[in-house]
N, C-alpha and C positions, 0 to 999 in steps of 0.2 A: 396745801392748802387746803380746804377744808370742806366739807360736805357733811351734813348732819342727818340722823334719822330722827324723825319727829316723835317716835315712840320708842319706848324701851321693851325690847323683845328678847326673850331668851328662848332659843330653839336649839335642839340637839341637831348640829349640823356640822360638817368639817368645815374648816375655814381656811381662808387664805387670802393674802393680798400683798400686793407689793408694787414697788415703784421702779421706774424704768431707766432707760438709758438714752443717750444720743450724744452728738458731738457738738460742743459749744464753740461758736465762733467768736464769742466775746472774750475779753481779758479775763484770765482766771488766775487765782493765787497758786504759788507753788505748792505741790502735794508730793508726797512720797510714793514711790512705786510699790513699796512694801507696806502691806497692812498687817497688823498683828493683833493678837489679843492675849490677855493673861489667863483665859479661861480654858475649858476643856475643849479639844478639837472636835470638829463635826464628825470626823471619822470615829472617834472613841464613842460619841453619843449614838451614832448611827448603829454600830456594831453591838453595843449593849442592848438597845432598844429592839434591834431586829432579831437577836439571838436569845432574848430574855424570855420569861414566862409568858403564858397566855392570859396573864392577869388582866381584867378589864380596867382600862384607863380612860378617864374623861378629861380632856383639856378644856380650859376656859379660854375664850378669846373675846376681849373687850373691844368693841368696834364702833365706828360712828359714820359708816357709809350708807347714804340714802338712796342713791340711784338704783332704779329697778334692774338694769342690766347687770349691775355689780353684785346685787343681792342674789340674782340668779346665778352669777358665777361662782359665788361662795357656796351655794347649794351643790353645784356640780363639782366643785373641787372637794368638797366634803365627802361627797359619794365616791369619787375616785380614790381619795386617800383612805377611807374606810374600806374599800374593796381591797386595797393593797395591804392594809394593816387592820383586820377585822376586830382586834381587841382594843383599838383606839378610836375613840369618838371625840369630836370637838364640839363643845357647846358655845355657841355664839350668842353675844349679848350686845344688842344695839343700844347705844347710849348717846344722848345729846352731846354733841362736841362742846357746847357752852360749859358744861359741868364735868367733862371728862376727866381731866387731870386731878380735880378734887376728889371725885369718886375713886379714882385709882389710888390715890394717896391714902384715902380712908380704908380701903381694902387691905392695902400693904399693912397699915398700922393695926388692923384686926386679925393679922396672920391669915388673910385670905386673898392673897394677891393672885390675879388672874395670870395664867400661864403666858399669854401673848397679848400685846396690846397694839392697836392700830395707831401708831404715832411715829414721828421721825426724830432723830436726835437733834436736828437744827431747831425744832419747835420745843423741846424739853431738855435742855442742857442741865437743868437743875436735877432732873431724874438720874442722869448720868453721874453728876457730881456727887449725889447722894448714894451712889452704888446700888441703884435698884434695877438697873439693866444689865443683863448678861452680855459680856463682849463676845464677839464672834471671830472665828478663825478664818483667815483669808482663803485657806484651801477649800472651803465648802462652796466657794463661788466659782461657777464655770467661766471659762475664758470668753465666752460669748457675751458676757455682761460688760458694758462699757465702763471704764474706769471713772467716768464722770459720775456714774451712778453709785459706785462703791464710795468715791470720795465724799459725796454729798450726804452719805449715810454714816460718816465717821466723825469722830472728834479726836484731835491730837493723833491721828494716824491709827486710831482703833475703830474697828467697824462694829456698829451696834444695831443696824437695820438690815432687813431683807426686803428686797424689791419685788413687786409683781409687774408693774408697768411704769412707762415713763410718762410724766405729765407736764403740763404747762398752761398757761392761760393767756388769752388775748381777746381779740374782738371777733365774734361771729358776725357775719353780715348776710343780709338778704340780697344776693346779686340781682335778682330780678327787680326788686323794688328800687335799688339804688340806680340801676340803669334806666329805669323808667322816668326817674327824676333827673337824668342827666349827670349823675354822680359816678365818677370812675371809682372802682374799688381801690385802685392804687393810691388814690388820695388819702386813704385812711392810714397810711404808713407815717404821717406826721400828726402831731398834736393839733396844729391849725387845720389840717385836713379833716380831722375827726370833728372838731368844733364847727367848722363850716358846713360839713355834711349834716350835723345834727340841727343846725339852725335852719338849713334848707328844708329838711324833712319836717321839722316842726311847723313851719310856715305852710307846707303843703298838706298838713293835716294828718301827718303820720305821728305815732309815738316813736321817737328816735331810739330809745334804749329800753330794753326789756328790764323789769324790776322784780328783784327777790329781796328787797332790802328790809322787810319786816324781820328778816334774820340777820344776825350780825355778819356771819362770815362772808357773804357775797360782797358786802361793803369793805370788809377787811382787805380783800384783794385789789380793791380799787386804790387803796393808799399803799398797801405792801408791794403791789406790782411795780409801781413807779419808783419806789425806793430801792427795790432789788435790782432794778435794771438802770436807774438813773443815777443813783449816788453810790451804791455798794461796789460796782465794777472798780471804780477808781479810789475807793476808800474801804478796802476789805475788813478793816477793824472798826468800822463805823459803829456798830452795836455795842462792842465791847467798850469802846471809847465813851459812848453816850451813858452806858450803865456805870462805869467807873467815875464819871464826872470829869475825865481828862478833856472832853470836848463837850460843848453845849450845842443844842439844836440850832442855835443862831450862827454857828460856825459853818453851817451848810445853807447858804442862801437858796439853793435849789428847791428846799423844802416849800418856799412861798409859792412858786409856780405849781408845784405839785399839788399842794393843798387846794389852791384855787381851781385847778383843773378837775380834780376829783369831786369837789363840791358842786360845780357846775354840771358834771356828768349826771350825777345822781339827783341833785336838787331841781335842776331845770329841765333835763331830757329824760329822765326815768320816772320821777315822782310827779306825773302830770295830772293825777287825780287821786281821789281817796282809795279807789280800788287798787291802784298801783302801790300805794303806801301800805297796804295790808298784804301784800304778796310775798310769799316765801320762794326758796330757790326752785322747788319743784313747779310753782306757777310761772316762774321765770322762763324756764325751759319750755313749758307749754306755750306761753305767750309768743315767744319767738318761733317755735316751731309751727304753730298756727299762721304765722304771718302777720300777728298783730302788733309786732315792733320790729323795726328794721335792723337794729344792732343788738348785741348782747355781750357783755363783759364776763366771760366764764371760761372755764377750763376744758381740757381735752376730754375730761370724764362725762361730759354733758351729751355726747352724741347720741347715745341710745335712747335718752329721754326725749331729745328733740325730734328724733325720727318717729318715735312713738306718738307724739302730739301731731307732727305733720301728716302722718298717715291717717290718724283718726279724723283730722280736720279735712282730708282731701286736698291738701295744699301741695301744689306741684312746683313752687318756686325753687330756684336753684340757691344754694347757700355756699358760702366761702368762709375762710378764716385768715387772719393776719395778726401781726404783732400788736401789742398794747403800747402805743408810742407815748413817751414821756416828754419829748421835745420835737423840734422841727428839723433836726439833723437825722435823716433816715439810717445813716451809718452807725448812729448811737442807740438806736432803738432795737430792742430785743424781746423775745418772749421770755418771761421768767419760767425756767424749766427746773424740774426736780425728779427725783424718784418718787412718784406720786403716791400710789397705794403702797404702803410699806408697813412692816410691823417689826416689833421688838419682842425680845423674850425677857420676862421678869426674872431677876436673879433670885427672888425669893419664891418663885413658883414651885409647887410640889412635884412637878413632872417635867423637869427640864430636859431630860434625855428625849422623851417622847415629843416634847415641843421642838427640839432640835431636828428630830426626824421629819416633823412636819414641814420645817423650814427647808430642809433639804429636798423634800418632794416638791415644793413650790418653786425650786429652781431648776426643775427638769423640763425637758421639751414637752413632755406630755401635759404637765400642768400648765405651762405657758400658753399652750394651744387651747386648752380648756378655757383658761381665764379670758384670753382675747377674743374667743368666739362668743362668749357670753357677754362680756363687758364692752365689747367694741373698741378696746384700747390698744395701744402700741406696747407690746410686751418688753420687759426688761431684758429678756434673754434674746439675743441676735435680732433685736427690733421686730419681733413676731408681730404679723398683722392677722386680723380675723380673715377667715374663709370669706371671700366675696366682699373684701374690705370696702368700707363705706368711702365714697368719693372725697369726703372731707379728710380722710387719711392722707390724701396726696399732699394737701396744704400743710398738714401737721409735720409730715416727715421732711418736707423741704424746709419749713421753719426751724425744726430741730437741727438739720444739718447746716443751716445758713445764718440763722438769726436767733439763736437760743443762748441763754446764759444760766449756768446751773448755779444759782445763787446760794445754795446751801452747802457749798464748798467753804463758805465763810462762817465764822462765828455768828450765832443768831442771839435774839433776845431771850432772857430767861424769865420765868415766872411772871411776877407782877409787872416787871418792865414791858413784857410782851403783851400782857393783858391791857395795860394802860396806854400802849401805843395806839391800839385799834379803838379802845373805848373813848379815850379823850377826843380822838379825831371824829368819831361818829357823833358823839354828845355835842360836840362843838358845832357840827354841820347842822344838827337839828336845832340848835339855839341860834344859828345864824352868825356865829363868831368869824371874825376876819382871819386870814391866814396868820397874820402877826399875833393875834390872840391865840391861835391854836398852838404856835410855838411856844409862847409864854406858858401856856397851860401843860404842855408836854414837859417843859423844864421844871415847872413846879411840881408835877407828879414825880418825876425821877429824882429831884432832890429830896423829896419826902420819903421816898422808898429808901434811898441811902441813910437818910437821918433816922428812921424808924426801923430799918432792918426788914422792910417788906410789909 
């Protein structure tokens, strides 16, 4: 899910990124053990690129990652890849996630497709259906990468994405401040526990939830996270059924509680003043890291920025991490997990062989260690941890092993359906619409997409 860069930056860097793995304890759809593709094998690409001429080649990598640790990781990966293949340079372009897909389509139409894009198949099935993404051969992936990761980067048994790290999102919490107010961190494992904690914190003069909601994507994960772990596990065709019209939003009464919960988290416990309403994701990380908010709904990707803010503020509080509970049954609450930082290769890119070579490099132990040390993430390969891993990693690895659901193994929302799911929800929250009205607006938007073709 998603992180944005606030500026558009083109720098000649080598790039890399990808998404991880872990074992899901939640129900998962049946998946094939054999992943195939109809394209060129990675072995062919590697041999051709490695044994070819010394002609200078520049790869373009369109990317939307904004965290400082990950930007540092891209630089280090770029340097390591260029040292191994001096004739290949990767030009990295940071582009806002909000307009990413439109920009990509425009470049493809102009015969200027970037060689590599930082997106996942689950988020962009329309690109797969349009034949814009290169299928990958299963033989290029080392055995150390968990099948959950590969399955979540596949559509109909065909792999389209390359992972760097495993991700997920849930509640960060300030353990020191919770315990000061007599709130047990374990109480956050249920929806009622979260709401009770927020109410108590607000009454005690704290800001319960850090805000980054001037940007859309941090609020997207508020509604998406509950949907992915609350409704999707028992309804794996949820999104395809809603898009086709076979099912209506009103067929899933769970949405009513999910919407009300999300609206209260943001509207009551995060947006406590005008300053909070103007904060973006980077401000959200800093607010939590300084100790100016007790909880933060964010992903595993935020660790490095949290620690930067904490150190700068001289804050010595202890932090923890737990699931994002959608209900009061602890056994039904999971962390939405995925192959977080991942990339795909454009079928219309001008340097597919070199792009494949770069993908293969990103799947090596060398690259995994470089990436994890810089980003602070859990690697996709063998669950690689950074040297001197952050104490928060223990919380993440435990959650991945015991309370994670790899939601991207199911079909996702495509195109305008995906955009309207989040847009309608957020606009409705801003306007003060009831959960029932949100469901009506969702249904009207989806009916309109089907009627007009998008």
